[in-house]
N, C-alpha and C positions, 0 to 999 in steps of 0.2 A: 747596473747589477754590480753586487759586490760576489766575493768568493767564500764560498763557508767550508770546512774541511772536508765535509762529506763527498762537494766538487770534485775536489783532489786527491780522490782515492784511485782511480785510476784513469792517468793523466797518458793520455796517448800522444806521442809524438808525430806526424807523418814522415814516411819517406818512398819516395813513390819508389825508387829503386830496390828495394826490398821488399816492392810486391808482387805477386806470381801473377804476371802479366795473363797468362793461362785461366787462371781463376777468375781474377779480378779486372774486368776490361779498361776499368779505371778507378785513378784515385777515389773517386766520390764512392766508387761500389765499395773500396775497403774500407774507405772512414765511415759509412755505414753499417758493414757487418760490426767494425770494431762498438760500435754503437748498437748493435743490438746486442750485443757480448756484455756489455756491461760500461762501454767507457764511461766516463762522468764527465769527463774535457775532454776537448781537441786542439792541440797548437799545430798549425800549416808553416812547417820547415820547408822549405823547398826552394834552394839558393842555387842551383840551378836553372831555375824557368825566369826568362824574361820578365822584368816589372808587367806587363800587358798580361802576360800568360796567367803569372800570380794571380793577379790583379781578376782575372776573368775568373780563376779555380777558386779562389777564398771566398768570391760574391754566390757561388753554387754550392761548397761548402756551407757558406753560412744559412743559406735558404734550408739545408738538411739540419742543420745543428739545432737551428732555430725550430722545425718540426717536432725535436726531439726534447726541447726544453732543455738542450745541454750548450754551455760555454763555449764561442771559439773565440784562441787567441791566435794571434799573430807571431812570429817570433822577429824582434828585434825590430821591423820595417814601422813604425807609428804613421807617419801619413797612409801608408796603406789601410791599415789597421780603420783608418779614420774613414775612408773612401767607402771601405766595404761595409762597414757600420759591423763589424766585429766586437767582441765584448770585451777585448783588452789586448794587451802585447804582453810580450816577454823581452827583456832588456837584458843583452851580458854588462859584462863589466867595464866593456869599449864601447858601448852606445850611449844610447842618448840619456841626460839624467833623469831620473823621477818627475821631480818636478815640474822637467820642458815638458816629459810624456803627458803629463796629467794636464797641464795647459790647455796641450794639442785636441786632448780626448774625454777631455771632461771628467767631474767628478766620480762618476758614475761607472767609468771604467774598471776594467780590471787590469792591475800592474804589477806583472811578476817580475824579480830580480834573481840572477844567479849569483850566487855567495857561497866563497869556497874557505872562507875563515869567519870567527866570531865577529871582528871587526867591521868585515865587508855587510856580512850580518846586520847587525847595530845600527850601521849607516844608512842601509837600503831603509831598514826600518823607521827610521826616523825620518828619512825623506818622503815616508808615504808610500811606501811599497806595502800590497795587498798579498803577498805570499812571496817564498822562497823556492828557489831551485836549487839544490847542494849536491855536487857530485864532481869528478864521478865516482860513485860509489865503488864499483868495482869495475874490472875491465873490460870495455867497448869497440865494439867493432866500427861503430861511428864516429868516434874519436878518439884516432888511435897515438896522437901524441900528446893527451893529456895525462896527467900523473892522478892515481885514483886517490881521493877522501878517503882520510883515516876515518872506521866508521866510530873511533871516540869524538873527532871532532866535527864530525855528523849530529852525535848528541849533543857535543857542546853549544854549536851551534841553536838546535831546537830547540834546548831551555835556556838559550840566551834572550829571545825574542816572544813577541807575544803573537804574531802573524803564523801562520802556518808555513809548515816546512816538506818540501816535496823530494823524497832523493831520488836521483837521474842517475843512468848512467849503467848500463850492464845489468841491469837487474833484473833477471829472470826466476822460473819457476825452481830451479836447484837453489837459488841462494837467497831468494828472500825472506828466508827465515831468518838470516843474519842481521835483519834491520830491526827482530825483536828486542827490545828496551833504545831504539833511538829514538822513539817519541816524534816519527814522521808522520806527515799527516794521509802519505800517499805513494805510489813510487810514478815517475813519470818513467815511458815504455816506447822504445823505436822498434827492435826486430823481434821484441817477446809477444806485440803484436801484429804489424807489418810485414814480418818474414816468415807471417805460418801459412800454411797452405788452407788451413781452415779460420780465419780470423774469428770469424764468432764465437767457434767453440774454445779458441787458444785465449780471448779474453774471458771469456765465461770463467775458465778455470783461476787467469792469473786474480780477476773481483775475488772470487772464494781463498785464495791464498793471502787475499792482501786484506780480507776482514777478517782472517784467521790471527794472522801476525799482529793486528790491530790490537786484537781481543787478546792475546799474547800476553804485548807491552801492557796493556790495563794491569795484568798480574804481574808481569814482570816491574813496575814501577814500583807498586807495593811493596816487590820485594827489595829494589832497591835500595826504598825509600829505608827500610829495615837495618839493613847492612851496613851502609856507610858510616855511620856511626861508629862500627865497631874495625871498620878497615881503615879508619883516619890513625896516620901516621906507620901504617904496617908496607913490607915490600913481600911480601908474600903467602900464600894460600896453597892450602894442601887438603885435598879429598882424595876420604875414602872409596873406596871402587863399590865392592858387594852391598846394597842394600841404601848408598849415598848416592852414586853418580848412575849406577844399573843397579834395574830390576830384576836381580838374578835368582834373587829368592825361592820365587815360587819354582824355579828349577830345582834349584837344591832340596827343598822339600818333597818333591815329588821324585826324582830321580830313582833311587831303588824299587819304588811302585811300580814306576814303568816298565822298568829291567824284569822285573821276576813277575810281570805282566805277560811278559814277550814268553814265558815258559806256562801260560795260561793259572797263575797262583793269585789269587788277589787276597791279601794279607786282612787280618782286622787293627782295630785302633792299637791292639798290645804294642803290636810290629813297629806303628808309626811311632807309639814314644820309645821304643828300646832302640830305634837307629837313627833317631834326633840328634842325639850328642856325639854319634859317631863319627870319624874319620872315616873317609874311604876305604883303606883296608880293612880296618874293623867291621864295616858294613859288608864285606865281603865274604871274609872271615864269619861273621853270623849268618848271613843267608848261605851258605855253604851248607855249617851246620842242622840248619834248621829246613833247608826245601832239596827235594831232589832232581837237584840242575845238575846236568851233565857238562861240567866244567870244573876244572880246580879256581880255587881262592883266588890264585894269578892272575889266570884270564877272566874271571867276573872283574878284577880291580881293573884292568886293561878294556876290558868293557865300559866299564863308570867312565875311565879318562875318556876314551874315546867319544863317548855322548857329550862328557861334558865341554871339552874341543869343539864338537858340532854346534851344539849351543852358542857357547861365548864366538866362535868366528860365524856364524848365520842369523842366531834370532834373538839372542838377551838385546830388550833395548834398554835405550836409556830411562831413567827417570824423569818425567816431565820437567823440562826448562834445566834437567843437566847442561844439555848443551850449549843454550843464552848464557848462563849464568857460568860457565867455564870462560866463555868466548868475550863474556862483558870482561872478567878479571883479566885475561890477556891481554884485552885491548886498553885498558885503563894501566897497564905499563906492570903487572902485578909480578911476579914467579910464580908459576903453576908447577905445585907438584901430583903426584898421585902416590900414595903408601895402603899397600893392599897386603893383607894375611894371608891371601890366594897367591900362587902361581902367576909369577911376574909376565909370562909370554901369554897368560889367557884375559889380562888387561891390557896386554898391545893388541892382541887379534879386535876387541871393540874397540881401542879409540881410531885403529886403525881405519877400521870398517863404517866407524861414524864421523869420521874426519878429523875428529880432537888431538890425535897424534901429536899434529903441528903446534897444537897452543899448549902441550905440556912439555916442563922443561927437564923433569925427571920423573922417574916411574922409579920407586924402592918397594921392596917386598920384606915380610917378617924372617923370611929365608936367608936374605941379603944382610940382612943388619943383627939376624943370630938370637935375636927373641922375638914373642908372641908380643901382644899389643897390650899384655901386663906391663912391661917396659916401654919406655918413652925413647929407644934406640932407636925403631921403626923411623918415627917424628924426627928425632936429631939427624939423622942420617939425609932424610928430606930438607931437610934446612939449608944442612954442612954441602951436599949439592947445589942448593939454592944462592948460597955464600952468604944467608944471612942469620941472625937467634930466633931462639924458639917466641921472645917480646914480639919479634917481626914478624910474626906468623899469627896468621887465623886458621882454624884447623876446622871441618866441615866433617859428623861421622855421625853414624846411625847406631853405632854400638854405645852401652850404658861404661863397661868396661874398660873402652877403650876411653870412652869421655872420664871417666875415670882417674886415668894415666894424664890423658892431656892437660888438664885442670892441675894435678899435681907437678906436673913437668913446666906451667907457667906459662901457657900458652891457651889464647884468645879461641872459645868454642865455640861452636855451630852446629846445635843438634838438628839432623837431618830424619825427617816422621819416616819410620818402616814398620809394615805393619807385622814384623817377626819381633821386634821388640816392643811392642803397644802395647804388656804389660807392663811395662819399665816407664811408660812413656812420661808419668807422675815424677820419677825421681829424676829423671834424665833431664828435663825443664827445670827442674829444680837446682842442678848444678852445676847448667850449662849458661853461656853469656845472652845467647841468644836461640831461638824454635823457628822454623820453620818446614811447612809441610807443601811437599812437590807433587802439586796434583793439578 
């Protein structure tokens, strides 16, 4: 039996100490629950058992995995893997060499190897490994003395070899999407399955997340290939916020309408056209003049501001792949800046809520720069904060006027499609170096 990528998607690694004994009487019961939930491969790793107890357990679990048609891998112990007729073995860097294990287990055996860098990965592949396990990619409770493997290194490993790679170490529902773009075949998990009270349900949810991560990776890989030529020799990237990283434009388009709707007022299309280009204070004054609302213009403006803050703090989403794009840039060593025409505290709210604040080196606003994006001042301020020059920076923007400015100032520009600028998209494509549609 040889391995394929699909069989590595949900790699369940046993840990009897983590299992809820009240819910699952035996490890075999827990393993069966994981398989029913969608585990695609099982590794038996029970270091505290005696050899005889390990062998007895392995034989029973092999019967179980055989009934379900999924591979059973034994951790480290080649001799035991042979005796219990397991489908293969996983070897650490300090264990038996691949060639020796192959001689004992035969050509049909699945042999996995732990690899922590490209050199180890290439050597394992050369020696005949069928797959690699790389990590620990996140903080893990099962191996507390292990230094986390940078995701950049994980991706380099995946792209250096032809055999599939499984990410292992601390993978959970909360962090699995950070693996988008790393090109792993699947995830190896311990606690995310065996420490759960409802193992079958937890495994089902994990498998769905793995499939979503793999699907996103396909799209992200295409984006990666498109952008890499532009990033060669660059030191930093600069993102606009509204319409580029976050999908805030629908909120801005409906803010005033939602507000006057609270007073039972339903405006016509002419109202939409009139307020579309107004600032918040202009819209507040206009609404006070046009409608019988029992508030002053200043109070209406303050209400607008509170509505906006509420949306930015709690609701406005990132655009598709924005998170992955920012994290990819950061882990590849680029300086990351945000340059916004909006109030800087609004950007900070979204970045904090979405977990991207730690990936951003500097946030600047047009107010800080003393000029709108008709001037390159805000971009130049961001570059100064990153200690790079404009020619060392790539700008991601959605506004035609902003991209005119950036190009004239010598920046490489990437246009990010947003519906608000759809009528300008043809011209945007003409003047920018590259274009992406994040959906």
